C-alpha angles and dihedrals in degrees: 000000000000134000118318116255119248125234092261092054092046090049091053089046090055091049094046092240096131124095114258092254093049092045091052090050093050092044092052091048094048091050090057100035118074092193095054092041091054091047091049091051091050093049092049091049093048092044092052092046093052091048091048094243100119148014104278091221098043113124093356109072094180097044095106094052092044093051098043092041095053109047093163093059092044090051090052090052093050090049090050091051092052092048095043097081112245097060093207090178089074103028128265094334135019094226102040143076108353094021093053090047091048092050091048091050091048091050090048092051091051091049092047090048092052091046090049093052090047091050092050090049092051092045092051090049090050092051091053094044100047094069090049091055092045091054090046090053091053091055096040092052089063092046092059086074095052108126095206142294089312093062091099097165097060093037092050090052091049092049092051092048092049090055095040093051092042089229097162091054094043093049090048090053092046093049094047091056096041131103113256096263093050092045089055092050093048096048097082091050092049090050092049096053093041089057092045094050091045092066097221126126115291120235115251090239091057091049088053092051090049097048092041091057093238095128093041090053091049093052092046094050092049093049093048091048091052091047089055091053102271 
């Protein structure tokens, strides 16, 4: 009777991928071998069911239990179908049509997921940074009226507020979590409040930036940009 055919050979026999001589040999063997004939019937039934061409249980009442109860054999069949050539499980070609579309959709989902996470991260950063800039504005508004290094009353108030509101630490945290462009914009404000909270003499250039409203304008623009969504 000859050696029984393997799943790959039977799969190619179903698809018509064997040479005429090989197909005749398999057909003759299947006709005389109950085991191979039963396996061929099961493979045809499962193949038709997966392609939507037939009732998966028609003609083989125990097919479901056989398939679910023998995962190893089912896996071998799937592997054989992929190797066989036509890949009928996925259409005319394994890497075409529906597969390409599915891969594109999967890639799109991953990209959208990454973009969503990035958006949430930026939004959370903005929510935490807006109050820091608002507190900085409140202090910087008063410093516009500083008359110089000798204006100890206003400077003392500003130093106390910088410490009380923990502005150096909050600006450091905001800058460390910011994108490069934002980190660059926040750096002068962090430096300003670090010097104020430190209690030492302020550089003349910094006094000029405070009284000229340059630093106030920077803080206001950044806060308004964040409020508009960045």
